[in-house]
C-alpha positions as CSV (number, residue, x, y, z in Angstrom):
1,M,-20.3,-1.8,21.4
2,F,-19.4,-4.6,23.8
3,E,-16.9,-3.6,26.5
4,S,-15.2,-7.1,26.1
5,S,-14.8,-8.8,22.8
6,L,-14.9,-12.2,24.5
7,R,-17.9,-14.1,25.7
8,T,-18.3,-14.9,29.4
9,N,-16.7,-18.4,29.1
10,G,-13.7,-16.9,27.2
11,Q,-13.2,-14.2,29.8
12,R,-13.1,-16.9,32.6
13,R,-10.6,-18.9,30.7
14,L,-8.2,-16.0,30.4
15,A,-7.2,-16.5,34.0
16,E,-6.0,-20.0,33.1
17,L,-3.8,-18.7,30.3
18,G,-1.3,-16.9,32.6
19,G,1.3,-14.4,31.2
20,A,2.9,-14.6,27.8
21,D,5.6,-12.6,26.0
22,I,4.5,-13.8,22.6
23,L,0.8,-14.2,21.7
24,I,0.0,-15.8,18.3
25,G,-3.6,-15.1,17.4
26,I,-5.6,-17.0,14.8
27,P,-9.1,-15.8,13.8
28,S,-11.0,-18.7,12.4
29,Y,-14.2,-19.6,10.7
30,K,-14.8,-23.0,9.1
31,N,-11.1,-23.7,8.6
32,A,-11.0,-27.4,9.6
33,A,-8.8,-28.3,6.6
34,T,-5.9,-26.0,7.7
35,I,-6.3,-24.9,11.3
36,G,-4.3,-27.9,12.6
37,S,-1.3,-27.3,10.5
38,V,-1.4,-23.5,11.1
39,I,-1.3,-24.1,14.9
40,E,1.5,-26.7,14.5
41,M,3.7,-24.4,12.4
42,A,3.1,-21.4,14.7
43,A,3.9,-23.5,17.8
44,K,7.0,-24.9,16.2
45,G,8.1,-21.3,15.3
46,A,7.7,-20.0,18.8
47,H,9.3,-23.1,20.4
48,T,12.2,-23.2,18.0
49,Y,13.1,-19.5,17.8
50,F,12.0,-18.2,21.2
51,P,12.5,-21.1,23.7
52,L,13.3,-18.8,26.6
53,L,10.1,-16.7,26.2
54,R,6.6,-17.5,27.3
55,S,4.4,-18.1,24.2
56,A,0.7,-18.7,23.8
57,I,-1.7,-19.4,21.0
58,A,-5.2,-18.0,20.9
59,V,-7.7,-19.3,18.4
60,V,-10.8,-17.0,18.3
61,D,-13.6,-18.6,16.3
62,G,-16.6,-17.0,14.6
63,G,-19.0,-19.9,15.2
64,S,-17.7,-22.6,12.9
65,S,-20.1,-25.5,12.3
66,D,-17.3,-27.8,11.1
67,E,-14.4,-29.4,13.1
68,T,-12.4,-26.2,13.3
69,V,-12.8,-25.8,17.1
70,P,-12.3,-29.4,18.1
71,I,-9.1,-29.6,15.9
72,A,-7.8,-26.3,17.4
73,S,-8.5,-27.5,20.9
74,T,-6.8,-30.9,20.6
75,R,-3.8,-30.3,18.3
76,V,-0.7,-31.3,20.3
77,L,1.5,-28.4,21.4
78,P,5.0,-28.3,23.0
79,P,4.5,-28.6,26.8
80,A,5.5,-25.0,27.6
81,L,3.1,-23.5,25.1
82,R,-0.3,-22.3,26.4
83,R,-3.5,-22.3,24.4
84,I,-7.0,-20.7,24.5
85,V,-9.7,-21.6,22.0
86,T,-12.7,-19.4,22.3
87,T,-15.4,-17.3,20.5
88,Y,-15.9,-13.6,20.3
89,Q,-19.0,-11.4,20.6
90,G,-19.9,-8.5,18.3
91,I,-20.3,-8.1,14.6
92,Q,-19.5,-11.3,12.7
93,G,-16.1,-11.0,11.0
94,K,-12.4,-11.2,11.2
95,G,-12.0,-7.8,12.7
96,S,-14.1,-8.7,15.7
97,A,-11.9,-11.8,16.2
98,V,-8.7,-9.7,15.9
99,R,-10.1,-7.3,18.5
100,A,-10.7,-10.2,20.9
101,I,-7.1,-11.3,20.3
102,F,-5.9,-7.8,21.1
103,E,-7.8,-8.0,24.3
104,I,-6.1,-11.3,25.2
105,A,-2.7,-9.8,24.4
106,R,-3.4,-7.0,26.8
107,Y,-4.5,-9.4,29.5
108,V,-1.5,-11.7,29.2
109,G,0.9,-8.8,29.0
110,A,2.3,-9.8,25.6
111,H,5.3,-7.9,24.2
112,V,4.3,-8.9,20.6
113,C,1.0,-10.1,19.1
114,I,1.1,-12.0,15.8
115,I,-2.0,-12.4,13.7
116,L,-2.1,-15.4,11.3
117,E,-4.9,-16.3,8.9
118,A,-6.4,-19.7,9.6
119,D,-6.5,-20.8,5.9
120,L,-2.7,-20.6,5.4
121,E,-1.2,-23.5,3.5
122,S,2.3,-22.1,3.2
123,L,3.0,-21.0,6.8
124,T,6.5,-22.0,8.0
125,P,8.0,-21.6,11.5
126,E,10.3,-18.9,10.1
127,W,7.3,-16.6,9.7
128,I,7.0,-16.4,13.5
129,H,10.6,-15.5,14.0
130,K,10.6,-12.9,11.2
131,L,7.4,-11.2,12.3
132,A,8.2,-11.1,16.0
133,Q,11.8,-10.2,16.1
134,P,11.6,-6.5,14.9
135,I,9.1,-5.8,17.6
136,L,10.8,-7.8,20.4
137,N,13.9,-5.8,19.5
138,R,11.8,-2.7,20.3
139,E,12.7,-1.2,16.9
140,Y,9.2,-1.3,15.5
141,E,5.6,-1.6,16.7
142,Y,4.0,-2.9,13.5
143,A,5.5,-5.5,11.2
144,I,3.8,-6.3,7.9
145,P,4.8,-9.0,5.5
146,M,6.2,-8.7,2.0
147,Y,5.2,-12.0,0.2
148,A,4.2,-13.1,-3.2
149,R,0.6,-14.4,-3.7
150,P,-1.3,-15.8,-6.6
151,L,-2.7,-12.9,-8.5
152,V,-6.4,-13.6,-8.1
153,E,-6.1,-14.1,-4.4
154,G,-3.9,-11.1,-3.9
155,A,-5.3,-8.7,-6.5
156,V,-7.4,-6.7,-4.1
157,N,-4.1,-5.7,-2.5
158,D,-2.0,-5.6,-5.8
159,I,-4.3,-3.4,-8.0
160,L,-6.4,-1.6,-5.4
161,A,-4.9,-1.2,-1.9
162,Y,-1.3,-1.0,-2.9
163,P,-1.4,1.6,-5.7
164,L,-4.1,3.7,-3.9
165,T,-2.3,3.7,-0.5
166,R,1.0,4.5,-2.2
167,L,-0.6,7.4,-4.1
168,L,-2.7,8.8,-1.2
169,Y,-0.3,8.6,1.7
170,N,3.1,8.5,-0.1
171,A,4.3,5.4,1.6
172,D,5.5,2.4,-0.4
173,V,4.0,-0.5,1.6
174,R,3.8,-3.5,-0.7
175,Q,1.1,-5.5,1.1
176,P,-1.0,-2.9,2.9
177,M,-3.9,-5.4,3.0
178,A,-1.8,-8.3,4.3
179,G,-3.9,-10.7,6.4
180,D,-1.0,-11.6,8.6
181,F,1.0,-9.1,10.7
182,A,2.5,-8.4,14.1
183,V,2.0,-5.5,16.5
184,S,3.5,-4.6,19.9
185,G,1.4,-5.4,22.9
186,E,1.0,-1.7,23.6
187,L,-0.3,-1.0,20.1
188,A,-2.7,-4.0,20.3
189,G,-4.2,-2.4,23.4
190,K,-4.6,1.0,21.7
191,L,-6.2,-0.5,18.6
192,H,-8.6,-2.5,20.8
193,D,-9.8,0.7,22.4
194,R,-10.6,2.5,19.1
195,D,-14.3,3.2,18.4
196,V,-14.5,1.4,15.1
197,W,-15.9,-2.1,16.0
198,E,-19.4,-1.5,14.7
199,T,-18.1,-0.6,11.2
200,D,-16.7,-2.8,8.4
201,V,-13.4,-2.8,10.3
202,A,-15.0,-5.5,12.4
203,R,-15.5,-7.5,9.3
204,H,-12.9,-7.7,6.5
205,G,-11.7,-4.1,6.7
206,I,-9.3,-4.7,9.6
207,D,-6.1,-5.2,7.6
208,I,-6.2,-2.1,5.5
209,W,-7.5,-0.1,8.5
210,I,-4.5,-0.9,10.6
211,T,-2.0,-0.2,7.8
212,T,-3.6,3.1,7.0
213,I,-3.6,4.2,10.6
214,A,0.1,3.1,11.0
215,I,1.1,5.2,8.0
216,N,-0.8,8.3,8.8
217,E,-0.2,8.4,12.5
218,N,3.5,7.8,12.1
219,M,3.8,4.5,13.9
220,R,7.1,2.7,13.7
221,M,6.5,0.1,11.0
222,C,8.6,-2.2,8.9
223,Q,8.1,-4.7,6.1
224,V,9.2,-8.4,6.6
225,P,10.1,-10.5,3.6
226,L,8.4,-13.9,3.8
227,S,8.0,-16.9,1.6
228,P,5.0,-16.9,-0.8
229,K,1.6,-17.0,0.7
230,I,-0.7,-19.8,-0.4
231,E,-4.2,-20.0,1.0
232,N,-6.9,-22.7,1.1
233,K,-9.4,-20.9,-1.1
234,R,-11.7,-22.7,-3.5
235,E,-14.0,-19.8,-4.4
236,A,-15.3,-18.9,-7.8
237,A,-15.5,-15.5,-9.3
238,V,-18.7,-14.7,-7.4
239,A,-21.2,-12.0,-8.4
240,F,-21.3,-10.6,-4.9
241,D,-18.4,-10.8,-2.4
242,P,-19.0,-9.4,1.1
243,G,-15.3,-9.5,1.9
244,F,-14.5,-7.4,-1.2
245,V,-17.2,-4.9,-0.3
246,Q,-16.0,-4.5,3.3
247,S,-12.3,-4.3,2.6
248,V,-12.6,-1.9,-0.4
249,G,-15.3,0.1,1.5
250,T,-12.9,0.6,4.4
251,L,-10.1,1.5,1.9
252,F,-12.3,4.1,0.3
253,R,-13.7,5.4,3.6
254,M,-10.2,6.2,4.8
255,L,-9.9,8.8,2.0
256,E,-12.4,11.0,3.7
257,I,-10.8,10.4,7.2
258,Y,-7.3,11.4,6.0
259,R,-8.3,13.7,3.1
260,R,-5.9,16.4,4.4
261,R,-3.0,14.1,4.2
262,W,-3.5,12.9,0.6
263,T,-4.3,16.3,-0.9
264,E,-0.8,17.4,0.2
265,T,2.2,17.1,-2.1
266,R,4.8,15.0,-0.4
267,T,7.8,12.8,-1.4
268,L,7.2,9.0,-1.6
269,R,8.9,7.4,1.4
270,G,10.0,3.9,1.7
271,V,9.1,1.7,4.6
272,P,12.1,-0.1,6.2
273,V,12.5,-3.8,5.2
274,C,13.7,-6.1,8.0
275,G,15.4,-9.0,6.5
276,E,16.7,-10.1,3.1
277,E,14.2,-9.8,0.3
278,I,13.2,-13.0,-1.4
279,A,13.8,-13.3,-5.2
280,Q,10.7,-14.2,-7.2
281,K,12.6,-15.4,-10.3
282,D,10.3,-16.9,-13.0
283,Q,8.0,-18.7,-10.6
284,R,4.3,-19.0,-11.4
285,L,1.6,-18.9,-8.8
286,T,-1.8,-19.9,-10.1
287,G,-5.2,-20.0,-8.3
288,A,-8.4,-21.9,-9.0
289,I,-10.0,-19.0,-10.9
290,T,-9.3,-18.8,-14.6
291,I,-9.4,-16.0,-17.2
292,E,-12.6,-17.4,-18.6
293,M,-14.3,-17.4,-15.2
294,L,-13.2,-13.8,-14.6
295,S,-14.4,-12.7,-18.1
296,D,-17.7,-14.4,-17.6
297,A,-18.1,-12.7,-14.2
298,F,-17.4,-9.3,-15.9
299,Q,-20.0,-10.0,-18.5
300,S,-22.6,-11.0,-16.0
301,G,-21.8,-8.1,-13.7
302,A,-21.9,-5.6,-16.6
303,R,-25.4,-6.7,-17.4
304,R,-26.4,-6.2,-13.8
305,Y,-24.6,-2.9,-13.1
306,R,-24.3,-1.1,-16.4
307,R,-27.1,1.3,-15.6
308,F,-25.7,1.9,-12.1
309,W,-22.2,2.4,-13.5
310,R,-23.5,5.4,-15.4
311,T,-24.3,7.1,-12.0
312,I,-20.7,6.5,-10.9
313,L,-18.3,6.8,-13.8
314,S,-17.5,10.0,-15.7
315,P,-19.0,9.9,-19.2
316,G,-15.7,9.0,-21.0
317,N,-14.9,6.2,-18.6
318,Y,-18.4,4.8,-18.8
319,D,-18.2,4.7,-22.6
320,A,-14.8,2.9,-22.4
321,V,-16.2,0.3,-20.0
322,I,-19.2,-0.3,-22.1
323,E,-17.0,-0.7,-25.1
324,L,-15.1,-3.5,-23.2
325,F,-18.4,-5.2,-22.6
326,N,-19.4,-5.0,-26.3
327,Q,-16.2,-6.4,-27.6
328,P,-15.7,-10.1,-28.6
329,R,-14.9,-12.2,-25.6
330,G,-11.2,-12.7,-26.3
331,A,-10.4,-9.1,-27.4
332,K,-10.9,-7.2,-24.2
333,H,-8.0,-5.2,-22.8
334,F,-8.6,-3.2,-19.7
335,S,-5.8,-0.6,-19.6
336,P,-4.1,0.5,-16.4
337,E,-5.0,4.1,-17.3
338,L,-8.7,3.3,-17.5
339,W,-8.5,1.2,-14.3
340,A,-6.9,4.0,-12.3
341,Q,-9.7,6.5,-13.4
342,V,-12.4,3.9,-12.7
343,V,-11.1,3.4,-9.2
344,F,-11.0,7.1,-8.6
345,D,-14.5,7.5,-9.8
346,F,-15.8,4.8,-7.5
347,A,-13.8,6.2,-4.5
348,V,-15.2,9.7,-5.0
349,V,-18.8,8.5,-5.3
350,Y,-18.5,6.1,-2.4
351,N,-17.6,9.0,-0.2
352,K,-19.6,11.9,-1.7
353,G,-22.5,10.3,-3.6
354,E,-26.1,9.7,-2.6
355,N,-26.1,6.0,-3.4
356,D,-25.7,3.2,-0.8
357,P,-21.8,3.1,-0.4
358,D,-21.9,-0.7,-0.1
359,K,-23.7,-0.9,-3.5
360,V,-21.0,1.3,-5.0
361,A,-18.3,-1.0,-3.7
362,A,-20.1,-4.0,-4.9
363,A,-20.5,-2.5,-8.4
364,L,-16.7,-2.3,-8.7
365,L,-16.3,-6.0,-8.4
366,P,-17.0,-7.0,-12.1
367,L,-14.6,-4.3,-13.3
368,Y,-12.0,-5.6,-10.9
369,Y,-12.4,-9.1,-12.3
370,K,-11.9,-7.7,-15.8
371,R,-8.7,-5.9,-14.9
372,I,-7.4,-9.1,-13.3
373,A,-8.2,-11.1,-16.4
374,T,-6.2,-8.6,-18.5
375,I,-3.2,-8.9,-16.2
376,L,-3.3,-12.8,-16.3
377,R,-3.3,-12.6,-20.1
378,E,-0.3,-10.3,-20.1
379,T,1.8,-12.2,-17.5
380,N,0.7,-15.8,-17.6
381,A,0.8,-15.5,-13.7
382,K,4.6,-15.4,-13.6
383,L,5.6,-13.6,-10.4
384,D,8.2,-11.3,-11.9
385,A,5.9,-10.3,-14.8
386,V,3.0,-9.7,-12.4
387,E,5.2,-7.5,-10.2
388,K,6.3,-5.4,-13.1
389,V,2.6,-4.8,-14.0
390,V,1.7,-4.0,-10.4
391,Q,4.5,-1.5,-10.1
392,A,3.5,0.1,-13.5
393,Q,-0.1,0.3,-12.3
394,A,1.0,2.1,-9.2
395,Q,2.9,4.6,-11.3
396,V,-0.2,5.2,-13.5
397,F,-2.2,5.9,-10.3
398,T,0.4,8.6,-9.4
399,Q,0.3,10.1,-12.9
400,H,-3.5,10.5,-12.7
401,K,-3.7,12.0,-9.2
402,A,-4.8,15.3,-10.7
403,Y,-7.9,13.5,-12.1
404,L,-8.7,12.2,-8.6
405,L,-8.3,15.7,-7.0
406,R,-10.5,17.3,-9.7
407,R,-13.2,14.7,-9.3
408,W,-13.1,15.0,-5.5
409,E,-13.2,18.8,-5.5
410,T,-15.9,19.2,-8.2
411,Y,-18.2,16.2,-7.8
412,V,-21.8,16.9,-6.8
413,P,-24.4,14.2,-6.9
414,W,-26.8,16.2,-9.1
415,A,-24.2,17.2,-11.7
416,V,-24.5,15.9,-15.3
417,D,-21.8,13.3,-14.7
418,G,-23.0,12.5,-11.2
419,V,-26.0,10.5,-9.9
420,R,-29.0,10.5,-12.2
């Protein structure tokens, strides 16, 4: 592991940055379409709400071949705001960029370090104020957003990270995999020094990793209501998604790390909310991916993975999944009960099976697409209806905890319902 996350030229440029009370870090990779407006809104937020504090923006890029770096380097900033645009060294991924930002935060002596995703289309200056203030007040050391997102873009959080984190660690954190957050300068330094930067945490596992640590190591954390998050994503329902594999893999791996915590019986605890919650009303947030695209991706994935699923799923769950595959295209309904048990099967085999864990996580993707398609059919993407389904799904996870415990305690790879 590199001692410094920054390349030599970046380390030299740190001296030019000076000190900063607020550091706004933006990991980037081919974000030319949005990086300029993200920098502009972030700078406006710091300048408007914290005019008496020293603020700086750090854009840490992963080697973009488009105009991301030139745009980030030349976007006009308020005179008092400092800027550094640099690259990182280490494993390619958002986590490595965030580690570099944490290193910069330590160097400049930041009181608060805010991480923003570079593809944001809905960022407003108020986000900076709301994320930074709880930490500047010294009440909390980790602030994580509560925001609505289009279901397809946010589903890995809504139907995987949220219900599983809530079940395992008894903490009701609505966006445990939020890509935007704020940490104290002290916490940024501690996270930088953790020995995880040669794992999937250095890629797309960074967000759920930080939240899981914060919950289980009793860090002072709060949730901050923000306006809906819209991202510049134009992806299809792909057959293989490295980001999904890395984030879900990290989520599953944390089960083993904190297994003593989640096997205990404890009361669900709320995480404080700093600020007034934003009503979702009857608003619809739709993405570019349709129900038909999701259904086609499920069918294609089932043909690819059906034999492999037999090595992961319990016999009853396998039969139910194959029945979904065999039904007419418009008749499929993936129930929350089946989804909960499927996730538990995958989580157990990811940790205790003899298969390649990355292949296990990848094989969950088509089933994930089918569950999203079911929810879109049920809700028509209306935020209030989606939220009801997400909360009901979380309750189903809780109701089926005994199934997870039984699978975890009894699973062996050579058993009849194990790998074969």
